[in-house]
C-alpha positions in Angstrom: -37.2 -0.7 -59.9 -38.9 0.6 -63.0 -42.2 1.2 -61.3 -40.5 3.2 -58.6 -38.9 5.4 -61.3 -42.2 6.0 -62.9 -43.6 7.3 -59.6 -40.6 9.6 -59.2 -40.9 10.8 -62.8 -44.5 11.9 -62.6 -44.5 13.5 -59.1 -41.4 15.5 -60.0 -43.0 16.7 -63.1 -45.5 18.5 -60.9 -42.7 20.4 -59.0 -42.7 23.3 -61.5 -46.2 24.6 -61.6 -47.4 26.6 -64.6 -48.2 29.9 -62.8 -49.2 32.4 -65.5 -51.9 35.0 -65.6 -55.1 34.0 -67.3 -55.8 35.3 -70.8 -58.5 34.3 -73.3 -55.9 33.6 -76.0 -53.0 31.4 -75.0 -50.1 30.3 -77.0 -47.5 27.7 -76.0 -44.7 30.3 -76.3 -46.6 32.5 -73.8 -47.0 29.6 -71.4 -43.3 28.6 -71.6 -42.1 32.1 -71.2 -44.2 32.7 -68.1 -43.4 29.3 -66.7 -39.7 30.2 -66.8 -40.3 33.5 -65.0 -42.7 32.2 -62.4 -40.5 29.2 -61.5 -38.0 31.6 -60.1 -40.5 32.6 -57.4 -41.0 29.1 -56.2 -38.8 27.8 -53.3 -40.9 24.8 -52.4 -44.0 22.8 -53.1 -46.0 20.1 -51.4 -48.9 17.9 -52.7 -50.6 14.5 -52.5 -50.8 12.3 -55.5 -52.9 9.3 -56.9 -51.4 7.3 -59.7 -52.9 4.5 -61.8 -50.6 2.3 -64.0 -52.3 0.1 -66.6 -50.2 -2.5 -68.5 -51.7 -3.0 -71.9 -50.5 -6.6 -72.6 -51.4 -8.1 -69.2 -54.3 -5.8 -68.3 -52.7 -5.5 -64.9 -53.6 -2.4 -63.0 -51.6 -0.8 -60.1 -52.7 2.1 -57.9 -50.1 4.2 -56.0 -50.8 7.0 -53.6 -48.6 9.2 -51.5 -47.3 12.7 -50.8 -44.4 14.8 -52.1 -42.4 17.7 -50.7 -39.7 19.5 -52.7 -37.4 22.3 -51.6 -35.0 24.0 -53.9 -32.3 23.4 -55.0 -32.2 19.6 -54.6 -34.3 18.4 -51.7 -36.9 15.7 -52.3 -39.2 13.8 -49.9 -41.7 11.3 -51.3 -43.8 9.0 -49.0 -45.7 6.3 -50.9 -48.6 4.9 -48.9 -49.7 2.0 -51.2 -49.4 -0.5 -52.7 -46.3 -0.8 -50.3 -45.2 1.9 -47.9 -41.9 3.4 -49.1 -40.0 6.6 -48.4 -37.8 8.2 -51.1 -35.4 11.0 -50.0 -32.9 12.7 -52.3 -30.4 15.6 -52.0 -29.8 15.7 -55.8 -26.7 13.5 -55.5 -28.0 10.4 -53.7 -31.3 8.8 -53.3 -32.4 6.7 -50.3 -35.3 4.3 -50.8 -36.6 2.8 -47.5 -39.2 0.0 -47.4 -40.3 -0.5 -43.8 -42.2 -3.8 -44.6 -38.9 -5.5 -45.7 -36.6 -3.6 -43.4 -34.5 -2.6 -46.4 -32.7 0.5 -47.5 -31.4 1.1 -51.0 -28.8 3.8 -51.6 -28.0 4.9 -55.1 -26.7 7.8 -57.2 -29.7 10.1 -58.0 -28.6 10.6 -61.7 -27.6 7.0 -62.3 -30.9 5.8 -60.8 -33.0 8.0 -63.0 -31.0 7.2 -66.2 -31.3 3.4 -65.6 -35.1 3.6 -66.1 -37.1 3.9 -69.4 -38.6 7.2 -68.4 -37.2 10.4 -70.0 -35.0 11.4 -67.1 -33.7 14.7 -68.4 -37.0 16.3 -68.2 -37.0 16.0 -64.4 -33.4 16.7 -63.8 -33.1 19.2 -60.9 -30.4 21.1 -62.8 -32.5 21.6 -66.0 -34.5 24.7 -66.6 -37.5 25.0 -68.9 -35.4 26.8 -71.6 -33.0 23.9 -71.6 -35.8 21.4 -71.9 -37.1 23.2 -75.0 -33.9 22.1 -76.8 -34.9 18.4 -76.5 -38.7 18.5 -76.3 -41.5 19.9 -78.4 -44.3 21.5 -76.4 -47.7 22.3 -77.9 -51.0 23.6 -76.5 -53.7 21.3 -77.8 -56.8 22.8 -76.3 -58.9 22.7 -73.2 -61.0 20.2 -71.3 -63.5 21.8 -68.9 -61.5 24.1 -66.7 -58.1 22.6 -67.8 -55.6 23.6 -70.4 -53.9 20.6 -72.1 -50.3 20.6 -73.1 -48.6 17.9 -75.2 -44.9 17.1 -74.7 -42.8 15.0 -77.0 -39.0 14.5 -77.5 -37.7 16.0 -80.7 -35.0 14.7 -83.0 -32.3 16.3 -80.9 -33.2 14.4 -77.8 -30.7 11.9 -76.6 -33.3 9.9 -74.6 -32.8 6.1 -74.9 -36.3 5.3 -76.2 -38.4 5.6 -79.4 -40.1 9.0 -79.2 -42.8 7.8 -81.5 -44.0 5.2 -78.9 -45.1 7.5 -76.1 -47.1 10.6 -75.6 -47.2 12.9 -72.5 -50.0 15.3 -71.7 -50.3 17.8 -68.9 -53.6 19.2 -67.5 -53.3 22.7 -66.0 -56.1 24.2 -63.9 -57.3 27.4 -65.5 -58.4 28.9 -62.1 -55.5 28.3 -59.7 -53.0 27.5 -62.5 -51.3 24.5 -61.0 -50.7 21.1 -62.5 -53.6 18.8 -62.0 -52.9 15.7 -64.0 -50.2 14.0 -66.1 -51.0 11.2 -68.6 -48.4 9.0 -70.3 -49.5 6.7 -73.1 -46.7 4.4 -74.0 -46.4 1.3 -76.2 -47.4 -1.1 -73.5 -48.3 1.1 -70.5 -50.7 3.9 -69.6 -49.9 6.0 -66.5 -52.2 8.7 -65.1 -51.2 10.8 -62.1 -53.4 13.3 -60.4 -52.5 15.8 -57.6 -54.5 17.3 -54.8 -53.8 19.8 -52.0 -51.1 21.5 -54.1 -49.3 24.1 -52.0 -46.7 26.6 -53.3 -43.9 27.8 -50.9 -45.2 26.0 -47.8 -43.1 25.9 -44.7 -41.2 22.6 -44.7 -39.2 21.1 -41.8 -35.6 20.7 -43.1 -35.4 17.4 -41.1 -37.7 15.7 -43.5 -35.0 15.7 -46.1 -32.5 14.0 -43.9 -32.7 10.2 -43.8 -32.1 8.7 -40.4 -31.6 5.0 -40.7 -33.6 2.8 -38.3 -31.7 0.2 -36.3 -31.6 -3.3 -37.8 -32.3 -2.1 -41.4 -30.5 -3.9 -44.2 -28.6 -1.5 -46.4 -27.9 -2.1 -50.1 -25.4 0.3 -51.7 -25.7 0.3 -55.4 -22.4 0.3 -57.4 
């Protein structure tokens, strides 16, 4: 289940794009201030993603691809194409995880499901805003790479996350032209995860039915306690 949570963590991190006007001199305070303001204009997003997970000890590599749609306040749809087809749907209270290959449906509490993983769940909580995140995380602008701004994010000493903040590092690449998230990189003690987006659309028209899970006949349902 941890790999599934890693996927959710990174694709949800892309839900709040950094839409700020381009200036030659950029500070992290300016970025965060504009991020908070611009986020209020966003009702929905849709994009495809490609994720590579590299395990340091075993040298194992896993590639995951799929598409994501999110509509405020709490509606999430994530379709994973590989390595195994899966569909994730959440209304902010529950999450439904359907695996067609195994004819299996897992139903769990959204908050409990996120918190049970090693990833810093509070950063992707639907109820959190960027000003709230700044209480627990330190943001810094560390430079540019080609057409991308790079932002470093680390938990501070006030963070209540259940992991050692010294053992992971999260970086965001922001396109300086269209100003949407392009890449997220997590370097942990034993894992490296790189997620890239494409076809990122802000406020697209989304069919509300895609956020309603309709259980197919004959599917085994597992209700998590």
